[in-house]
N, C-alpha and C positions, 0 to 999 in steps of 0.2 A: 277423449284424451289424445293428444298428439304424441307421435313417436318420441320426439325430443323430451317430453314430460315422463314418458315411460322409462327412457334411458336414465334420466335424472334420478327418478325414484329408485331404480334398480342400483345405480351407483351408490346412492345414500344407504340403501339396504345392505349392500355388500360390505360397505365400510362399517356400518353399525354392527353387523354380525361378527365382524373380526376385530372390533374395538380399535379401529384405525382411523386416522384423519385422511382427508384428501391429500394433504401433503405427504403422509406416509405412503398412501397408495401410489403417488407419483414416484417415490423413491423405489417402491417395490416393482413397478411395472415399466419404469423408464419413459412413461408418457409425461409430458410436461405438466407442471402444476396448473398453469393457466388453462390448458386444454381440459383437464379433469375438473377444475373448479367451475369453468363455464358449462361443461356438460352436466355436472351435478346440480348446478343452479338453474338448469333449464334454459340457459342463454344461447347454447349452441343449437342451431337449426339442423345442421347436418354433422354427423359424426362418422368418420370413416371406419370401414369394417377392419382396416388394419389396426386402428386404435383399439377397437373392441377385442381383437385377437391379442394385442399386447396386454390389455387388462386381464383377460382370461388366463393367459400364460403366467403372468405375475402372480395371480391368485390361485393358480393351479386348478382351474375349472374349465369345463369345455364351453364352447360357444353355445351349445345347446342348453347348458346349465345357466348361462347368462340370460338367455331369452326364455327360460322355463320359469315364467313368473306371470302372475295374474295381470301385472301392469300391461304386458304385451297383448294378452288375449283381449283385454279391454280396448286396446288401440285397434286391434284387427277386428273387433266386434265378432269374436268367435262364440 
């Protein structure tokens, strides 16, 4: 699994857990809809750490919580 795919799955998971759409996530986080949509669709090859920080701040989770997912351990082959 590529890192971009792990990020996409994690974004989808976070939205699903909170029963929100990508559009609502954009409003909550201040990250543009197109950035979030492309990331959640796996179309973004590189996502900036600043973007992930904004997502985490908006969702009131830590960066560690964002990456605390099996998707990332699959990517890192841990």
